TIRODO-347593 format. One record per residue (C-alpha): residue number from 0; residue in three letters; y, z, x. Coordinates in steps of 0.05 Angstrom, whole numbers, plus 5000, padded with zeros to 4 digits. Each point is the difference from the previous one (the first is absolute). Example, Ala and Ser with C-alpha at 12.3 -4.5 7.8 and 13.67 -1.06 7.14 Angstrom:
<rs>
     i    aa     yy     zz     xx
     0   ALA   4910   5156   5246
     1   SER   5069   4987   5027
</rs>
This chain:
<rs>
     i    aa     yy     zz     xx
     0   UNK   3808   1120   3894
     1   UNK   5003   5075   5032
     2   UNK   5049   5032   5052
     3   UNK   4972   5007   5070
     4   UNK   4993   5044   5061
     5   UNK   5047   4952   5034
     6   UNK   5055   4988   4938
     7   UNK   5023   5076   5004
     8   UNK   5027   4982   5071
     9   UNK   5037   4934   4976
    10   UNK   5029   5029   4942
    11   UNK   5037   5055   5047
    12   UNK   5023   4947   5030
    13   UNK   5031   4972   4950
    14   UNK   5037   5066   5006
    15   UNK   5030   4973   5057
    16   UNK   5016   4926   4978
    17   UNK   5029   5047   4932
    18   UNK   5048   5023   5053
    19   UNK   5018   4948   5039
    20   UNK   5022   4954   4932
    21   UNK   5048   5049   4977
    22   UNK   5031   5015   5068
    23   UNK   4976   5075   5002
    24   UNK   5034   5055   5038
    25   UNK   4945   5043   5042
    26   UNK   4996   5053   4944
    27   UNK   4987   4953   4949
    28   UNK   4947   4957   5040
    29   UNK   4967   5062   5017
    30   UNK   5002   5028   4932
    31   UNK   4961   4936   4965
    32   UNK   4953   5002   5064
    33   UNK   4981   5074   4982
    34   UNK   4997   4986   4929
    35   UNK   4950   4937   5021
    36   UNK   4968   5044   5034
    37   UNK   4992   5058   4950
    38   UNK   4986   4957   4945
    39   UNK   4938   4969   5043
    40   UNK   4961   5065   4989
    41   UNK   4988   4986   4930
    42   UNK   4989   4934   4996
    43   UNK   4948   4971   4952
    44   UNK   4950   4969   5031
    45   UNK   4966   4962   4934
    46   UNK   5064   4971   4980
    47   UNK   5033   4929   5037
    48   UNK   5040   5000   5057
    49   UNK   5066   4974   4955
    50   UNK   4993   5064   4950
    51   UNK   4998   5040   5062
    52   UNK   5058   4966   5029
    53   UNK   5048   4999   4935
    54   UNK   4984   5078   4997
    55   UNK   5033   5008   5068
    56   UNK   5058   4945   4992
    57   UNK   5017   5040   4938
    58   UNK   5011   5065   5040
    59   UNK   5034   4964   5053
    60   UNK   5051   4968   4954
    61   UNK   5018   5057   4961
    62   UNK   5001   5041   5078
    63   UNK   5046   4945   5022
    64   UNK   5052   4988   4931
    65   UNK   4979   4925   5000
    66   UNK   4974   4964   4934
    67   UNK   4984   4942   5049
    68   UNK   4979   5018   5067
    69   UNK   4996   4924   5026
    70   UNK   5058   4971   4957
    71   UNK   5035   4981   5057
    72   UNK   4933   4976   5032
    73   UNK   4979   4948   4946
    74   UNK   5070   4969   5003
    75   UNK   4994   4984   5061
    76   UNK   4920   4980   4994
    77   UNK   5023   4958   4947
    78   UNK   5057   4966   5037
    79   UNK   4945   4987   5057
    80   UNK   4953   4969   4941
    81   UNK   5051   4947   4979
    82   UNK   5016   4978   5067
    83   UNK   4933   4961   5012
    84   UNK   5005   4968   4926
    85   UNK   5018   4934   5035
    86   UNK   4945   5010   5042
    87   UNK   4950   5007   4950
    88   UNK   5020   4952   4955
    89   UNK   4993   4942   5057
    90   UNK   4924   5030   5013
    91   UNK   4992   4991   4928
    92   UNK   5029   4932   4991
    93   UNK   4958   4976   5067
    94   UNK   4934   5024   4964
    95   UNK   4937   4971   4978
    96   UNK   4974   5064   4966
    97   UNK   5070   5033   4969
    98   UNK   4950   5052   4972
    99   UNK   4973   5019   5068
   100   UNK   5070   5005   5032
   101   UNK   5043   5036   4939
   102   UNK   4936   5046   5016
   103   UNK   5006   5018   5068
   104   UNK   5079   5009   4987
   105   UNK   4973   5050   4951
   106   UNK   4968   5030   5051
   107   UNK   5040   4997   5054
   108   UNK   5054   5045   4970
   109   UNK   4957   5049   4994
   110   UNK   5024   5026   5070
   111   UNK   5058   5021   4972
   112   UNK   4963   5069   4992
   113   UNK   5038   5072   5011
   114   UNK   4940   5048   4992
   115   UNK   4953   4964   5052
   116   UNK   4961   5019   5054
   117   UNK   5014   4937   5040
   118   UNK   5066   4961   5002
   119   UNK   5006   4920   4999
   120   UNK   5049   4961   5006
   121   UNK   5019   4944   4951
   122   UNK   5027   4955   5034
   123   UNK   4934   4998   5049
   124   UNK   4965   5005   4932
   125   UNK   5025   4934   4967
   126   UNK   4987   4971   5071
   127   UNK   4930   5001   4997
   128   UNK   4985   5011   4940
   129   UNK   4989   4931   4975
   130   UNK   4948   4994   5053
   131   UNK   4963   5049   4988
   132   UNK   4940   5009   4964
   133   UNK   4981   5057   4943
   134   UNK   4959   5045   5032
   135   UNK   4971   5023   4929
   136   UNK   5005   4931   4974
   137   UNK   4990   4985   4923
   138   UNK   5062   4961   4987
   139   UNK   4955   4942   4973
   140   UNK   4970   5051   4942
   141   UNK   5074   5026   4985
   142   UNK   5010   4924   4992
   143   UNK   4958   4991   4948
   144   UNK   5017   5060   4967
   145   UNK   5073   4979   4997
   146   UNK   4975   4926   4970
   147   UNK   4968   5039   4945
   148   UNK   5048   5058   4982
   149   UNK   5049   4999   4943
   150   UNK   5025   5075   5023
   151   UNK   5014   5019   5080
   152   UNK   5026   5071   5027
   153   UNK   5037   4998   5060
   154   UNK   5008   5074   5029
   155   UNK   5068   5002   5041
   156   UNK   4995   5043   5065
   157   UNK   5060   5000   5047
   158   UNK   5074   4987   4995
   159   UNK   5006   4941   5044
   160   UNK   4930   4978   4983
   161   UNK   5020   4988   4930
   162   UNK   5047   4943   5031
   163   UNK   4934   4970   5018
   164   UNK   4965   5009   4938
   165   UNK   5053   4963   4958
   166   UNK   4979   4941   5038
   167   UNK   4931   5012   4986
   168   UNK   5009   5000   4931
   169   UNK   5053   4941   4998
   170   UNK   4933   4957   5035
   171   UNK   4952   5030   4941
   172   UNK   5056   4984   4957
   173   UNK   4997   4928   5027
   174   UNK   4930   4995   4995
   175   UNK   4972   5037   4950
   176   UNK   5055   4993   4945
   177   UNK   4962   5014   4937
   178   UNK   4989   5066   5029
   179   UNK   5045   5075   4971
   180   UNK   5011   5030   5065
   181   UNK   5023   5073   5015
   182   UNK   5030   5042   5064
   183   UNK   4987   5073   4997
   184   UNK   5054   5052   5030
   185   UNK   4998   5067   5012
   186   UNK   5024   5055   4952
   187   UNK   5041   5032   5043
   188   UNK   5027   4990   5076
   189   UNK   4940   5013   5045
   190   UNK   5005   4994   5076
   191   UNK   5025   4934   5007
   192   UNK   4953   4956   4941
   193   UNK   5044   4974   4949
   194   UNK   5029   5016   4935
   195   UNK   5033   4967   4947
   196   UNK   5065   5004   5027
   197   UNK   4972   4958   5061
   198   UNK   4959   4956   4960
   199   UNK   5053   4983   4950
   200   UNK   5056   4980   5063
   201   UNK   4950   4956   5030
   202   UNK   4995   4966   4926
   203   UNK   4938   5012   4981
   204   UNK   5012   5021   4923
   205   UNK   5012   4923   4998
   206   UNK   4942   4970   5037
   207   UNK   4939   5042   4965
   208   UNK   4992   5061   4960
   209   UNK   5028   5055   5035
   210   UNK   4960   5065   4986
   211   UNK   5025   5075   5022
   212   UNK   4924   5028   5004
   213   UNK   5027   5069   5001
   214   UNK   4957   5020   5052
   215   UNK   5033   5045   5067
   216   UNK   4953   4991   5044
   217   UNK   4996   4945   5054
   218   UNK   4948   4974   4967
   219   UNK   4980   4977   4930
   220   UNK   4971   5063   4982
   221   UNK   4972   4974   4929
   222   UNK   4999   5073   4971
   223   UNK   5077   5012   5009
   224   UNK   5011   4927   4974
   225   UNK   5044   4995   4927
   226   UNK   4964   4963   4949
   227   UNK   5036   4940   5004
   228   UNK   4980   4988   5077
   229   UNK   4928   5028   4982
   230   UNK   4994   4944   4936
   231   UNK   5029   4943   5050
   232   UNK   4942   5025   5054
   233   UNK   4941   5012   4952
   234   UNK   5014   4926   4970
   235   UNK   5014   4971   5074
   236   UNK   4948   4938   5015
   237   UNK   5020   5013   5069
   238   UNK   5041   5055   5034
   239   UNK   5022   4978   5060
   240   UNK   5017   5070   5043
   241   UNK   5037   4999   5057
   242   UNK   5001   5048   5056
   243   UNK   4958   5065   5033
   244   UNK   5030   5055   4943
   245   UNK   4972   4955   4938
   246   UNK   4933   4987   5042
   247   UNK   5000   5077   5009
   248   UNK   5011   5011   4931
   249   UNK   4958   4946   4972
   250   UNK   4928   5006   5038
   251   UNK   4967   5020   4954
   252   UNK   5032   4972   4937
   253   UNK   4972   4995   4936
   254   UNK   5030   4927   4997
   255   UNK   4965   4930   5025
   256   UNK   5026   4953   5025
   257   UNK   5066   5030   5058
   258   UNK   5018   4956   5060
   259   UNK   5023   5046   5049
   260   UNK   5053   4971   5043
   261   UNK   5018   5041   5061
   262   UNK   5005   5002   5074
   263   UNK   4958   5057   5026
   264   UNK   5050   5054   5035
   265   UNK   4967   5055   5010
   266   UNK   4917   5022   5032
   267   UNK   4988   5032   4918
   268   UNK   5005   4933   4968
   269   UNK   4970   4972   5046
   270   UNK   4944   5038   5008
   271   UNK   4988   4989   4923
   272   UNK   5009   4931   5004
   273   UNK   4946   4985   5068
   274   UNK   5061   4972   5035
   275   UNK   5050   5002   5061
   276   UNK   5080   5031   4993
   277   UNK   5040   4942   4992
   278   UNK   4946   4956   4965
   279   UNK   5026   4967   4937
   280   UNK   4955   5006   4929
   281   UNK   4995   4958   4943
   282   UNK   4946   5042   4964
   283   UNK   4973   4993   4930
   284   UNK   4971   5060   4959
</rs>
């Protein structure tokens, strides 16, 4: 999915979020914003939004002299997500459809997105997610694919959200124990996306096959992935792609049987899906 004119302002506004996250003074804050504005004049509109944003974030990191712009924010997001685990385990314990409940948990975590046009409150989302229908509902198709799968890839998205992904994979392993599960993370820090560091801290390396994709964009850009990641991706019977960045990078894709799980958080993605901002999505492609 190519970048749209509305994405330009969104990417420029992300420079202000970066400035806030790192506690930048006025001079540095202005430098970050002016840099994003200058770069926006040369954006390639045949690229997808995550690819374009990557170049801007790379330059902002250089200017700020900070390798991981959101390291402190990611720690806070993880701590907050973990605080909800007891409540979510209770929901799973009383559920008569564990897969659906776990899928809803995974989607609820997708509200933890520091690059989105619209931000949502995690606590509010968890209060209503189990009573909200998917606006795009291919859940039964996803379930059928999982029941016949041998290899499943889950594309991670944001830090904090990955704690809910962990619970999702735990349920998948319980329901479909004879499947090989791989969890993909980004190859380096980009926005608040999950990397090998946060995934190992959460224990994914003991839960499933943890894959450093090598991708440096906030979304799985196939042609930037390393050889191993491409191999697992191509072999998978179903790929479960979390979040808008993965949707933007994989629409379209050469790969069939991708299930997009996400919360719609911007008008561009809403228009692409013919849905509304705030809708939740379980879409097979």
